[in-house]
C-alpha positions as CSV (number, residue, x, y, z in Angstrom):
1,M,301.4,-131.4,-26.8
2,F,302.0,-131.9,-23.1
3,Q,300.7,-128.4,-22.3
4,L,297.6,-129.0,-24.2
5,L,296.8,-132.3,-22.3
6,K,297.5,-130.5,-19.0
7,Q,295.0,-127.8,-20.0
8,I,292.4,-130.3,-21.0
9,A,292.8,-132.2,-17.6
10,K,292.7,-128.9,-15.7
11,T,289.6,-127.5,-17.5
12,G,287.6,-130.7,-17.7
13,I,284.9,-131.5,-20.2
14,K,282.7,-128.6,-21.1
15,T,279.6,-129.5,-23.1
16,E,276.0,-128.3,-23.0
17,A,273.3,-130.5,-21.6
18,Y,271.0,-132.0,-24.2
19,P,267.8,-129.8,-24.2
20,L,264.5,-131.5,-23.4
21,P,261.8,-130.9,-25.9
22,D,259.6,-128.0,-24.8
23,D,255.8,-127.8,-25.0
24,A,255.9,-125.7,-28.2
25,L,257.9,-128.3,-30.0
26,R,255.6,-131.2,-28.8
27,V,252.4,-129.3,-29.9
28,T,253.9,-128.3,-33.3
29,V,255.1,-131.9,-34.0
30,N,251.7,-133.4,-33.1
31,R,249.8,-130.8,-35.2
32,L,252.2,-131.2,-38.1
33,Q,252.0,-134.9,-38.1
34,A,248.2,-134.9,-38.1
35,A,248.1,-132.3,-40.9
36,V,250.5,-134.2,-43.1
37,L,248.6,-137.4,-42.5
38,E,245.2,-135.8,-43.3
39,R,246.2,-133.7,-46.3
40,F,249.0,-135.6,-47.9
41,H,248.1,-139.1,-46.7
42,G,251.2,-139.3,-44.5
43,S,253.9,-138.1,-46.9
44,L,254.9,-134.5,-47.7
45,A,257.7,-133.9,-50.2
46,I,259.6,-130.6,-50.0
47,R,262.0,-129.1,-52.6
48,H,264.4,-126.6,-51.1
49,V,265.5,-123.7,-53.4
50,D,268.4,-121.4,-52.4
51,A,267.6,-118.3,-54.4
52,G,270.7,-116.4,-53.2
53,S,270.9,-116.6,-49.4
54,C,273.8,-116.4,-47.0
55,N,273.2,-120.0,-46.0
56,A,272.1,-119.2,-42.4
57,C,268.6,-120.4,-43.2
58,E,270.0,-123.6,-44.8
59,L,271.7,-124.5,-41.6
60,E,268.4,-124.3,-39.7
61,I,266.7,-126.3,-42.4
62,N,269.3,-129.0,-42.1
63,Q,268.6,-129.1,-38.4
64,L,265.1,-130.3,-39.2
65,N,266.5,-133.6,-40.4
66,C,268.5,-134.3,-37.2
67,A,267.3,-136.8,-34.6
68,Y,266.0,-134.0,-32.3
69,Y,263.4,-132.6,-34.7
70,N,263.1,-135.7,-36.8
71,L,261.1,-134.4,-39.8
72,E,261.5,-137.7,-41.6
73,G,259.7,-139.4,-38.8
74,L,256.7,-137.2,-39.4
75,G,256.5,-138.2,-43.0
76,I,258.1,-135.1,-44.4
77,K,261.1,-135.6,-46.7
78,F,263.2,-133.4,-49.0
79,V,263.3,-134.3,-52.6
80,A,265.8,-133.5,-55.4
81,S,263.3,-132.7,-58.1
82,P,260.5,-130.2,-58.1
83,R,258.4,-132.7,-60.1
84,H,258.2,-134.8,-57.0
85,A,257.5,-132.0,-54.6
86,D,254.4,-130.8,-52.9
87,M,256.0,-127.7,-51.4
88,L,258.8,-125.3,-52.3
89,L,260.9,-123.9,-49.4
90,V,262.7,-120.8,-50.8
91,T,265.5,-119.1,-49.0
92,G,267.2,-115.8,-49.6
93,P,266.4,-112.7,-51.7
94,V,266.0,-113.8,-55.3
95,S,269.2,-112.9,-57.2
96,R,268.8,-111.9,-60.8
97,H,270.5,-115.0,-62.1
98,M,268.2,-117.2,-60.0
99,A,264.9,-115.6,-61.1
100,V,264.4,-117.7,-64.2
101,A,265.5,-120.9,-62.4
102,L,263.0,-120.2,-59.6
103,K,260.2,-119.6,-62.0
104,R,261.0,-122.9,-63.9
105,T,261.1,-124.7,-60.5
106,Y,257.7,-123.3,-59.6
107,D,256.3,-124.2,-63.0
108,A,257.7,-127.8,-62.7
109,T,256.0,-128.3,-59.3
110,P,252.7,-130.1,-59.7
111,E,249.4,-128.6,-58.5
112,P,248.4,-128.0,-55.8
113,K,251.7,-126.5,-54.8
114,L,252.7,-124.7,-51.6
115,V,255.4,-122.0,-51.4
116,V,257.1,-121.0,-48.2
117,A,259.5,-118.1,-48.2
118,V,262.0,-118.6,-45.4
119,G,263.7,-115.8,-43.4
120,D,263.7,-112.1,-43.6
121,C,265.5,-112.1,-46.9
122,G,262.9,-114.3,-48.6
123,G,259.9,-112.5,-46.9
124,C,260.8,-108.8,-47.2
125,S,264.3,-108.7,-48.9
126,G,266.0,-108.2,-45.5
127,I,269.1,-106.1,-45.7
128,F,269.2,-106.3,-49.5
129,G,266.1,-104.0,-49.9
130,E,263.6,-103.6,-52.7
131,S,265.4,-101.0,-54.9
132,P,264.5,-101.3,-58.6
133,E,267.9,-100.0,-59.5
134,N,269.6,-103.0,-57.7
135,Y,271.5,-104.8,-60.4
136,A,271.9,-108.1,-58.4
137,S,268.6,-108.7,-56.6
138,C,265.0,-109.0,-57.5
139,G,264.1,-108.7,-53.9
140,R,261.6,-110.8,-52.0
141,V,260.4,-114.2,-53.3
142,S,256.9,-112.9,-53.9
143,N,258.3,-110.6,-56.6
144,V,259.1,-113.7,-58.7
145,I,256.5,-116.4,-57.7
146,P,253.4,-116.4,-55.6
147,V,254.1,-117.1,-51.9
148,D,251.6,-118.8,-49.5
149,V,253.5,-118.3,-46.2
150,V,256.5,-116.3,-45.0
151,V,258.5,-117.6,-42.0
152,P,260.2,-114.5,-40.4
153,G,263.5,-114.5,-38.7
154,C,267.2,-114.1,-39.5
155,P,267.5,-117.1,-39.5
156,P,264.2,-118.6,-38.3
157,T,264.5,-121.4,-35.7
158,P,263.7,-125.0,-36.7
159,V,260.5,-124.8,-34.6
160,A,259.5,-121.6,-36.5
161,L,260.2,-123.5,-39.8
162,M,258.0,-126.4,-38.7
163,Q,255.2,-123.9,-37.7
164,G,255.5,-122.2,-41.1
165,I,255.2,-125.6,-42.9
166,L,252.1,-126.3,-40.7
167,T,250.6,-122.9,-41.5
168,A,251.1,-123.4,-45.2
169,I,249.3,-126.8,-45.0
170,D,246.5,-125.2,-43.0
171,V,246.1,-122.1,-45.2
172,K,245.9,-123.8,-48.6
173,K,243.4,-126.6,-48.1
174,V,242.4,-128.3,-51.4
């Protein structure tokens, strides 16, 4: 224990400086807030569906709720039921056992619904491929349900996720 305390005293505190918001984040936040206010009257409800991912995209999605990105402050919240959702955020390649659940979730979401496929796996199957002989995976999300926007990256950054949500809102105007 003594050696550990000596090492801590010798090394000092090593932490990263808190990053300042860059211009891309500020612009994205302002545009996203304006779009949510205009189209959804200030409140957008998102249902996240993990269709068989490695959870890297989920870690980035969870970052959207931290104080730095503050998605709740923009009027965007995650809901537990697809019946309350305006948008589906789907991660991962769709595994065979999740295909029916994903279709039911899509059907339970009220119109007009938006679907965003997150990451390389959701958009183009990533490393899992599109082989019809694959016994475990249906491939990309668009093989199972219609997709409005794909957010590329493995995993995509929180800013890219916010831009994808904004693109989905802009693309599918009612």
